[in-house]
C-alpha positions in Angstrom: 111.2 -49.4 -23.9 111.9 -51.8 -21.3 113.0 -50.5 -17.9 116.6 -49.9 -17.4 118.5 -52.7 -15.7 122.0 -52.9 -14.2 124.3 -54.6 -16.3 124.8 -58.2 -14.9 128.0 -58.8 -13.2 128.4 -62.3 -14.8 128.6 -60.7 -18.1 131.9 -58.9 -17.3 135.2 -60.8 -18.3 136.7 -60.7 -14.8 138.3 -63.9 -14.5 141.8 -65.1 -16.1 141.7 -68.1 -18.3 138.7 -67.2 -20.3 140.6 -67.3 -23.5 140.1 -65.0 -26.6 136.5 -62.9 -26.5 134.2 -64.7 -28.4 133.0 -61.4 -29.8 136.3 -60.2 -30.8 136.1 -57.7 -33.4 132.4 -57.8 -33.7 131.9 -54.4 -31.9 133.6 -51.1 -32.8 133.8 -47.5 -31.7 132.6 -45.3 -34.5 131.7 -42.1 -32.8 133.2 -39.7 -30.2 131.8 -36.8 -28.5 132.5 -34.6 -25.5 130.9 -31.4 -24.0 132.8 -28.4 -23.2 134.7 -28.7 -19.8 134.5 -26.4 -16.6 135.7 -26.5 -13.1 132.3 -26.6 -11.6 128.5 -26.2 -12.5 127.4 -22.8 -12.3 123.8 -23.6 -11.8 122.6 -22.8 -15.4 120.4 -25.7 -17.0 122.1 -25.1 -20.1 125.4 -26.4 -18.7 124.0 -29.1 -16.5 125.3 -32.7 -16.9 122.1 -33.5 -18.8 122.4 -30.7 -21.4 126.0 -31.7 -21.8 125.4 -35.2 -22.2 122.9 -34.6 -24.9 125.5 -32.4 -26.7 128.2 -35.0 -26.2 125.8 -37.7 -27.7 125.1 -35.5 -30.7 128.6 -34.7 -31.3 129.2 -38.6 -31.4 126.4 -39.2 -33.8 127.8 -36.3 -36.1 131.3 -38.0 -35.8 129.7 -41.2 -37.0 127.7 -39.6 -39.6 124.3 -40.9 -38.5 121.1 -39.7 -36.9 119.7 -40.5 -33.6 117.0 -42.7 -35.3 119.5 -45.4 -35.7 120.2 -45.5 -32.1 118.7 -48.9 -30.5 120.5 -48.8 -27.1 122.0 -46.8 -24.6 124.4 -47.6 -21.7 125.1 -45.0 -19.0 127.1 -44.8 -15.6 124.6 -42.7 -13.8 126.7 -42.3 -10.6 126.9 -38.9 -9.4 123.4 -38.1 -8.4 124.1 -36.7 -4.9 126.5 -39.6 -3.9 130.0 -37.7 -4.3 129.6 -34.7 -2.3 128.6 -36.0 1.1 125.3 -36.3 3.2 125.3 -32.6 4.0 124.3 -31.5 0.6 120.6 -32.4 -0.2 118.7 -32.5 -3.2 118.1 -29.6 -5.3 115.2 -27.2 -4.4 111.8 -27.7 -5.9 110.6 -28.5 -8.7 113.5 -31.1 -8.7 112.8 -34.1 -6.8 116.0 -36.1 -8.3 119.2 -35.0 -9.5 119.0 -37.2 -12.5 120.1 -34.9 -15.5 121.8 -32.5 -13.0 124.7 -34.2 -11.1 124.4 -37.6 -13.0 122.6 -38.7 -16.2 120.8 -42.2 -16.4 120.2 -44.0 -19.6 116.4 -43.4 -19.4 116.9 -39.7 -18.9 119.0 -39.4 -22.1 116.3 -41.8 -24.0 113.4 -39.4 -23.0 115.2 -35.9 -23.1 117.0 -36.5 -26.4 114.0 -38.1 -28.1 115.6 -41.6 -28.9 112.4 -43.1 -30.1 113.9 -46.4 -31.4 115.9 -47.4 -28.4 115.1 -50.9 -27.1 117.9 -51.7 -24.8 119.2 -49.6 -21.9 121.7 -50.5 -19.1 123.3 -48.8 -16.2 126.9 -49.9 -15.2 128.1 -49.1 -11.9 131.5 -47.4 -11.6 132.6 -44.9 -14.3 132.7 -44.4 -18.2 135.1 -47.4 -18.1 132.6 -49.6 -16.7 129.8 -48.5 -19.2 132.3 -49.0 -22.1 133.1 -52.6 -21.2 129.3 -53.2 -20.8 128.6 -51.4 -24.2 131.1 -53.7 -25.8 129.5 -56.8 -24.6 125.8 -55.6 -25.4 126.9 -55.0 -29.1 129.3 -58.0 -29.3 126.7 -60.4 -28.2 124.1 -58.9 -30.6 121.8 -57.5 -27.9 121.9 -54.3 -29.8 123.3 -52.7 -33.0 124.2 -49.2 -32.5 124.3 -47.8 -28.9 125.6 -44.7 -27.1 127.7 -45.0 -24.2 127.5 -41.8 -21.9 128.9 -40.6 -18.7 128.5 -37.1 -17.1 131.1 -36.4 -14.6 130.0 -33.4 -12.4 131.5 -31.1 -9.8 129.0 -29.3 -7.6 130.1 -26.4 -5.5 131.4 -27.5 -2.0 133.9 -30.0 -0.7 134.4 -33.1 -2.8 134.3 -36.5 -1.1 133.9 -34.7 2.2 134.1 -36.4 5.6 131.2 -35.5 7.7 132.4 -33.1 10.5 135.8 -31.6 11.3 137.4 -34.6 12.9 137.6 -38.3 12.6 138.4 -40.8 15.1 138.9 -44.5 15.6 140.3 -46.5 12.8 139.4 -43.7 10.5 142.0 -41.5 11.7 144.6 -43.5 10.0 142.8 -44.4 6.7 140.4 -41.5 6.1 141.5 -38.1 7.4 141.6 -36.6 4.1 137.9 -37.6 3.3 138.8 -40.6 1.2 140.7 -43.7 2.1 142.3 -44.0 -1.3 144.6 -41.1 -0.7 146.7 -42.6 2.2 146.4 -46.1 0.5 148.2 -44.8 -2.7 150.8 -42.6 -0.7 151.5 -45.8 1.3 151.9 -48.0 -1.8 154.3 -45.7 -3.5 156.2 -45.5 -0.4 156.6 -49.2 -0.4 157.5 -49.2 -4.2 160.4 -46.6 -3.5 161.6 -48.6 -0.8 161.8 -51.8 -2.5 163.1 -50.4 -5.8 165.4 -47.7 -4.4 163.5 -44.9 -6.1 162.0 -41.5 -4.9 159.4 -39.1 -5.5 161.4 -36.7 -7.3 161.7 -39.3 -10.2 157.9 -38.9 -11.0 158.5 -35.3 -12.4 159.1 -36.4 -16.0 156.0 -38.3 -16.2 153.8 -35.6 -14.7 155.2 -32.9 -17.0 154.8 -35.2 -19.9 151.0 -35.5 -18.9 150.7 -31.8 -18.9 152.5 -31.5 -22.3 150.1 -33.9 -23.7 147.2 -32.1 -22.1 148.4 -29.0 -24.0 147.7 -30.8 -27.2 144.2 -32.1 -26.1 141.6 -29.6 -27.3 138.9 -31.3 -25.4 140.6 -31.3 -22.1 139.9 -28.8 -19.0 143.4 -27.1 -19.0 143.4 -26.7 -22.6 139.9 -24.8 -22.5 140.5 -23.1 -19.3 143.8 -23.0 -17.6 146.4 -23.3 -20.2 149.3 -21.8 -17.9 148.7 -24.7 -15.6 150.2 -27.1 -18.4 153.4 -25.2 -18.3 154.4 -27.0 -15.1 158.3 -27.2 -14.6 160.4 -29.5 -12.5 160.9 -27.0 -9.8 157.2 -26.3 -9.6 156.4 -30.0 -9.3 159.2 -30.6 -6.7 157.8 -27.6 -4.7 154.2 -28.5 -4.7 152.5 -28.8 -1.6 151.9 -32.1 0.0 148.5 -33.8 0.3 149.6 -37.0 1.9 153.4 -37.2 1.7 155.0 -38.6 -0.7 151.8 -37.4 -2.7 151.6 -33.9 -3.7 148.8 -31.8 -5.3 150.3 -32.2 -8.8 150.1 -36.0 -8.6 146.3 -35.5 -8.3 143.7 -35.0 -11.0 141.4 -32.2 -10.8 137.6 -32.7 -10.5 135.7 -31.0 -13.4 132.4 -30.8 -15.0 131.9 -32.4 -18.5 130.2 -35.2 -20.3 131.3 -37.5 -22.8 129.9 -40.1 -25.3 131.1 -43.0 -27.3 129.0 -44.6 -30.1 129.6 -48.4 -30.4 128.1 -50.3 -33.3 128.7 -53.7 -35.2 131.8 -54.0 -37.0 129.8 -54.4 -40.2 128.0 -51.1 -39.6 131.0 -49.4 -38.6 132.7 -49.9 -41.8 129.6 -48.0 -43.6 129.9 -45.0 -41.2 131.8 -41.7 -41.6 135.0 -42.6 -39.6 137.7 -45.5 -39.7 136.4 -48.0 -37.5 138.3 -48.7 -34.2 137.3 -52.5 -33.3 137.0 -53.8 -29.7 139.3 -56.8 -29.3 138.6 -57.5 -25.7 137.1 -56.1 -22.6 138.2 -56.9 -18.9 137.1 -56.0 -15.5 139.3 -56.1 -12.4 137.9 -56.5 -8.8 140.6 -57.4 -6.5 140.3 -58.5 -2.9 142.7 -56.7 -0.5 143.5 -59.1 2.5 143.7 -56.1 5.1 142.8 -52.5 5.8 145.2 -51.1 3.1 146.3 -52.6 -0.1 149.9 -53.6 -0.2 152.5 -53.2 -3.0 152.4 -56.9 -3.5 148.7 -56.9 -4.1 149.1 -53.7 -6.3 151.5 -55.7 -8.5 149.4 -58.8 -8.4 146.2 -57.0 -9.6 148.3 -55.4 -12.4 149.6 -58.4 -13.8 146.3 -60.1 -13.7 144.7 -57.1 -15.7 147.4 -57.4 -18.3 147.1 -61.2 -18.5 143.3 -60.8 -19.0 143.8 -58.1 -21.5 146.3 -60.1 -23.7 144.8 -63.6 -23.4 141.3 -62.1 -24.4 142.7 -60.0 -27.5 145.2 -62.4 -28.5 147.7 -60.0 -28.5 151.3 -59.9 -26.7 152.8 -57.0 -24.9 155.2 -56.2 -27.9 152.1 -56.0 -30.2 150.5 -53.1 -28.1 151.2 -49.6 -29.8 149.2 -47.1 -27.9 149.0 -47.5 -24.1 146.7 -45.2 -22.0 146.5 -46.5 -18.3 144.8 -44.6 -15.5 146.8 -41.8 -13.8 144.0 -40.1 -11.7 146.5 -40.5 -9.0 150.1 -40.5 -10.8 151.8 -42.6 -8.0 150.2 -45.9 -9.1 150.5 -45.5 -12.9 154.0 -47.1 -12.9 152.1 -50.4 -11.6 150.2 -50.5 -14.8 153.2 -50.0 -16.9 155.2 -52.7 -15.3 152.4 -55.1 -15.0 151.5 -54.8 -18.8 155.5 -55.0 -19.7 155.0 -52.3 -22.2 157.9 -51.6 -24.2 159.8 -54.0 -22.0 159.5 -52.3 -18.7 159.9 -54.7 -15.7 159.3 -54.3 -12.0 161.1 -51.4 -10.4 161.9 -50.0 -13.9 159.2 -47.4 -14.6 161.0 -44.4 -13.1 163.9 -45.2 -15.5 161.5 -45.4 -18.3 159.8 -42.0 -17.3 163.4 -40.4 -17.8 163.8 -41.8 -21.3 162.0 -40.1 -24.3 158.1 -40.7 -23.7 157.0 -37.7 -25.6 154.3 -38.6 -28.4 157.2 -37.8 -31.0 159.5 -40.2 -29.5 159.9 -44.0 -29.4 158.0 -44.6 -26.1 154.8 -42.4 -26.3 153.5 -43.4 -22.9 149.8 -42.1 -22.0 149.6 -40.1 -25.3 146.2 -38.7 -23.9 147.9 -36.8 -20.9 145.3 -38.7 -18.9 143.4 -37.1 -16.2 146.4 -35.3 -14.9 146.8 -33.3 -18.1 143.1 -32.9 -18.7 141.0 -33.1 -15.7 139.2 -36.0 -14.1 136.9 -37.9 -16.3 138.5 -41.5 -16.6 137.7 -41.6 -20.3 140.5 -39.6 -21.8 142.6 -42.6 -22.4 139.9 -44.3 -24.3 138.9 -41.1 -26.2 142.9 -40.6 -27.3 143.1 -44.3 -28.2 140.4 -44.0 -30.7 141.9 -40.9 -32.0 145.3 -42.3 -32.4 144.2 -45.5 -34.2 142.3 -43.2 -36.5 145.2 -40.9 -37.1 143.1 -38.1 -35.7 145.1 -37.2 -32.6 146.5 -33.9 -33.9 149.5 -32.7 -32.5 149.5 -35.6 -30.0 149.6 -38.2 -32.9 152.3 -40.7 -32.2 155.0 -41.3 -34.5 155.1 -44.9 -34.0 152.8 -47.5 -35.6 149.3 -47.1 -34.3 147.3 -50.2 -35.0 146.5 -51.4 -31.6 145.8 -49.8 -28.3 144.8 -50.5 -24.6 143.1 -48.0 -22.3 141.8 -48.5 -18.8 140.6 -46.8 -15.6 140.4 -46.8 -12.2 143.0 -48.5 -9.8 144.9 -51.7 -10.0 142.4 -53.3 -7.7 139.2 -51.8 -9.4 139.2 -51.1 -13.0 137.8 -51.6 -16.5 139.9 -52.0 -19.8 139.3 -52.2 -23.6 141.7 -53.5 -26.1 141.3 -51.8 -29.3 142.5 -52.3 -33.0 142.2 -51.0 -36.5 141.5 -54.5 -37.6 138.8 -57.0 -36.1 141.3 -59.9 -36.3 
């Protein structure tokens, strides 16, 4: 097997005006697998990200009805390995000289430890599962590999998450990074701008957040379902009384870091039709990497980025907003999710109308089943629940979460309006 390379940036579909994806419908998702979920790693090697990535991959193979000998490629997002918990936490004690397989999982680690003897193609995709999925779609669509595993282990070690070194910050960081991560005040600032521009307020987020928890209560793979079902019984009063993290962002607007691993099996459309489950075809993949003109992203920029994502998704797949049935945008911080809803114009929602839409019937049983996965807010932070749910919805396998409207197309993505990756999916390759 050749050495693992980082997926080339020029292969991402990151520009407007590219037209319909030349490989539309040539790749399909044929298998899903997820490990158990816990709040943090307990130090047992049997529950390490490596062990759980193998378990997730095995479950994806079983879901597709094939053996590991049919796998000829692996795409991984190996981030984790020491880069998310600050410089104060060093590597593990001997005999470990790397964290590969412990706090992150590389493609070559999975190939070696899972015994994937027929793999010829491996790539790493920087970012998260969404980045690995769009890379995997291109690898199969272009014919570079025929049947691949796309994996991601998202870990949560003991200690502070995204910690700021030391107890204080000074200089410019006192305004942008006192919470340990610049994104938190940025999102709060953007939401405040949104409310001022459109005459809304934070309280109107409650229906959306409560619905995310409700959907999570019907997602067996999720963290809360498995570990903290009582946390899914959030009430409006609970939400409104939640402690502030960075006003107007409260703790229930933030997702919860967890320990788990997920796997998607992507194969050719022809091969998928021979496998165990109903194929879900990849109609387009999109990457967004916007440029912010100052120290913090403005509302105008957020809306500009969201509109660009939507335009690329639609033009690359040939779909229009009215033809998208299932919509699972990212919600790791709930305060920017309305930007995706309005940017895509899903169910006719225009700028400034998202909070009115949240107050309508957005349940999975209703006419506007928005974010049917429950997302990261309802299931814990992975950034792949939206993709997982979209496949299950299009297969008709979402159980109690199954939407009652037509489910033949879906769009899912993660991370922020500025930096994110998206898939457009369908039950037909056309």
